[in-house]
C-alpha positions as CSV (number, residue, x, y, z in Angstrom):
1,M,0.2,-0.2,0.1
2,R,1.6,3.4,-1.0
3,L,1.0,6.1,1.4
4,L,1.8,9.8,1.5
5,V,3.0,11.6,4.8
6,V,2.4,15.2,5.0
7,E,4.5,17.3,7.9
8,D,7.2,20.1,7.7
9,D,8.8,19.0,11.2
10,P,12.4,16.9,9.5
11,G,12.3,14.8,12.7
12,M,8.1,13.3,12.5
13,A,8.4,12.8,9.4
14,A,11.9,10.9,9.0
15,L,9.9,8.7,12.3
16,L,6.7,8.1,10.7
17,V,8.7,7.4,7.4
18,R,10.4,4.9,9.5
19,G,7.6,3.1,11.0
20,L,5.8,3.2,8.3
21,R,8.2,1.2,6.4
22,R,8.9,-1.2,8.6
23,E,5.3,-2.3,8.5
24,G,6.1,-3.1,4.8
25,Y,4.0,0.6,3.5
26,A,5.5,2.0,0.7
27,V,5.5,5.7,1.3
28,D,6.6,9.5,-0.3
29,T,6.8,12.4,1.9
30,A,5.7,16.5,1.6
31,A,6.8,19.3,3.2
32,D,3.9,21.7,2.5
33,G,0.5,22.1,1.3
34,E,1.9,22.8,-2.1
35,D,3.9,19.3,-2.5
36,A,1.3,17.9,-0.9
37,L,-1.1,18.9,-3.1
38,W,0.9,18.0,-6.2
39,H,1.4,14.6,-5.1
40,V,-2.2,13.4,-4.5
41,L,-3.4,15.0,-7.6
42,E,-0.7,13.3,-9.8
43,Y,-0.5,10.1,-7.4
44,E,-3.4,7.8,-6.8
45,Y,-2.5,6.6,-2.6
46,D,-4.2,4.3,-0.6
47,G,-3.9,6.5,2.8
48,V,-2.6,10.2,3.5
49,I,-1.3,11.1,6.6
50,L,-1.5,15.0,6.5
51,D,-0.3,17.7,9.7
52,A,-2.3,20.1,10.0
53,M,-0.5,22.9,10.6
54,I,1.7,22.7,7.2
55,P,3.6,26.1,5.3
56,P,0.4,27.3,3.5
57,P,-1.9,25.8,1.8
58,D,-2.4,24.4,5.5
59,G,-3.4,20.4,5.9
60,F,-7.3,21.7,6.6
61,E,-6.9,23.1,3.1
62,V,-5.2,20.9,1.4
63,C,-7.9,17.7,2.4
64,R,-10.6,20.2,1.2
65,R,-9.1,20.5,-2.0
66,M,-8.5,17.1,-2.3
67,R,-11.9,16.4,-1.5
68,E,-13.0,18.9,-4.3
69,K,-10.9,17.4,-6.9
70,G,-12.2,14.1,-5.9
71,R,-9.6,12.6,-4.8
72,W,-11.0,10.3,-2.0
73,A,-8.1,8.7,0.0
74,P,-8.7,8.4,3.6
75,V,-7.1,11.3,5.4
76,L,-5.3,10.9,8.6
77,M,-5.1,14.5,10.0
78,L,-2.2,15.5,13.0
79,T,-2.2,18.4,15.2
80,A,-0.4,18.9,18.0
81,R,-3.3,21.3,19.1
82,D,-6.6,19.7,21.2
83,A,-9.3,21.8,20.4
84,V,-12.9,20.6,19.6
85,A,-12.8,23.5,17.3
86,D,-9.9,22.0,15.4
87,R,-10.8,18.5,15.7
88,V,-14.5,19.2,14.2
89,R,-12.7,21.3,11.1
90,G,-10.7,18.9,10.1
91,L,-14.0,16.1,10.0
92,D,-15.8,19.5,8.4
93,V,-13.3,19.6,5.3
94,G,-13.7,15.8,4.7
95,A,-10.4,13.6,7.0
96,D,-11.8,10.6,8.0
97,D,-9.6,10.9,11.1
98,Y,-7.8,12.5,13.0
99,L,-4.7,11.7,15.7
100,T,-3.6,14.7,18.2
101,K,0.5,14.8,18.7
102,P,1.8,13.8,20.9
103,F,0.9,9.8,19.9
104,A,2.8,7.1,20.1
105,I,3.0,5.2,16.9
106,A,1.4,2.3,17.3
107,E,-1.9,3.8,17.5
108,L,-1.3,6.3,14.0
109,L,-0.7,2.2,12.6
110,A,-3.6,0.7,14.2
111,R,-6.6,3.5,12.8
112,L,-4.3,3.7,9.5
113,R,-5.3,0.5,9.4
114,A,-8.9,1.0,10.4
115,L,-8.7,4.0,7.6
116,T,-7.7,2.0,5.0
117,R,-9.6,-0.8,5.4
118,R,-13.2,1.4,4.6
119,D,-12.0,3.3,2.2
120,P,-13.5,4.2,-1.0
121,L,-13.3,0.7,-2.6
122,E,-14.6,-1.2,0.4
123,R,-12.3,-3.6,0.9
124,P,-13.2,-6.7,3.1
125,A,-12.4,-6.6,6.7
126,V,-10.1,-10.0,5.2
127,L,-9.4,-10.6,1.4
128,R,-9.1,-14.4,-0.3
129,A,-8.6,-15.6,-3.0
130,G,-9.9,-19.6,-2.5
131,D,-7.8,-20.9,0.1
132,L,-5.7,-18.1,0.3
133,T,-6.8,-14.9,3.4
134,L,-4.9,-11.7,4.1
135,D,-6.2,-10.1,6.7
136,P,-4.6,-6.2,6.7
137,G,-5.9,-5.8,10.8
138,T,-4.1,-8.4,12.7
139,R,-1.3,-8.7,9.2
140,T,-1.5,-12.4,9.2
141,V,-1.9,-15.2,5.9
142,H,-3.2,-18.1,6.0
143,R,-3.5,-20.6,3.1
144,G,-5.8,-24.3,4.2
145,G,-5.8,-23.0,7.7
146,M,-1.7,-22.5,8.1
147,E,-0.9,-19.8,8.8
148,I,2.6,-17.9,6.2
149,R,5.3,-16.3,7.6
150,L,5.8,-13.2,5.6
151,S,8.0,-10.4,5.4
152,P,6.7,-7.1,5.3
153,K,7.1,-6.3,1.3
154,E,6.5,-9.9,1.0
155,F,3.0,-9.0,3.0
156,A,2.6,-5.9,1.1
157,L,2.9,-7.4,-2.5
158,L,0.8,-10.2,-1.6
159,H,-1.8,-7.5,-0.3
160,E,-1.7,-5.3,-3.4
161,F,-2.9,-8.8,-5.1
162,L,-5.3,-9.5,-3.3
163,R,-7.2,-6.3,-3.7
164,R,-7.0,-6.9,-7.2
165,P,-7.5,-10.6,-7.8
166,G,-7.7,-11.6,-11.6
167,E,-6.2,-8.2,-12.9
168,V,-3.1,-7.7,-14.7
169,L,-0.6,-5.7,-12.8
170,S,2.5,-4.5,-14.2
171,R,5.7,-4.3,-12.6
172,T,5.5,-0.5,-12.9
173,H,1.9,-0.6,-11.4
174,L,3.4,-2.6,-8.4
175,I,6.8,-0.5,-7.7
176,E,4.7,2.1,-7.7
177,H,1.6,0.5,-4.9
178,V,4.7,-1.2,-2.6
179,W,7.8,0.3,-3.2
180,D,7.9,4.2,-2.9
181,F,8.1,7.4,-5.4
182,A,11.4,7.5,-4.4
183,Y,12.6,4.2,-5.6
184,D,14.8,4.2,-8.6
185,G,16.1,0.3,-8.4
186,D,16.0,-1.7,-11.2
187,S,12.0,-3.2,-11.9
188,N,13.7,-6.7,-11.7
189,I,13.4,-6.1,-7.5
190,V,9.5,-7.3,-8.6
191,D,10.4,-10.3,-10.1
192,V,12.8,-11.2,-6.5
193,Y,9.8,-10.5,-4.7
194,V,7.3,-12.7,-6.5
195,R,9.2,-15.3,-6.6
196,Y,9.7,-15.4,-2.6
197,L,6.0,-14.5,-2.9
198,R,5.0,-17.8,-4.8
199,D,8.2,-20.3,-2.5
200,K,5.5,-19.4,0.8
201,V,2.3,-19.3,-0.7
202,D,2.0,-21.3,-3.7
203,R,4.5,-24.1,-4.1
204,P,4.1,-25.9,-0.7
205,F,0.9,-26.4,-1.5
206,E,1.2,-27.2,-4.9
207,R,-0.4,-24.2,-6.6
208,D,0.2,-21.9,-9.2
209,T,-1.9,-18.1,-7.7
210,I,0.5,-16.1,-8.9
211,R,0.9,-16.8,-12.6
212,T,2.8,-14.7,-15.0
213,V,1.8,-13.2,-18.1
214,R,3.9,-12.9,-20.7
215,G,5.2,-9.2,-21.4
216,A,2.3,-7.5,-19.2
217,G,3.6,-8.4,-15.6
218,Y,1.4,-10.3,-13.1
219,R,-2.0,-11.7,-12.3
220,L,-3.1,-13.5,-8.7
221,D,-5.8,-16.3,-10.4
222,P,-8.1,-16.2,-7.4
223,D,-9.9,-19.6,-8.8
224,A,-6.0,-21.5,-8.3
């Protein structure tokens, strides 16, 4: 899943990025309102963590313009203020949830998981393809009742496949949604991680769920 973190404090931004990437999220960053708006209008994000008090336009205005332009990615707004009026204002301009600084990273992650489960695609709480299941809330994967342990990046890649079962996903699409905006390495990284996934979710169970579409990318077969 690809997230945008909008935070003008370099220390806080680094803390958020480190914590989110450790959980397997692809993360882009913006430090002011103009940069944030450019990112959300240019790219499709699965969620936006938006500090309210950034250089203008502030987070409230960024959120308002996002919604005005039809960008419906879930927004978790952060602020050092704890006044009820500010929380109400954030929700009124289209934020989905509100977190007051200081906060625990564990709470932010939990709120983020809740928001991305109920985004405009109305994703189910547990994603399924046959007997393969992935629970974003508990970050667990099972096949045939057996738990499969994945690295954060493997989990993120499988999550992207299960969000779009049956669709052919190009290497570019997977890099944009599983890695992050700053990634400038070889697209072969996708092939490497697909092989890792197959070794864990397919081959031990004699399945062929993740299939290569020659010249196009990969497709998760929900009926495999």
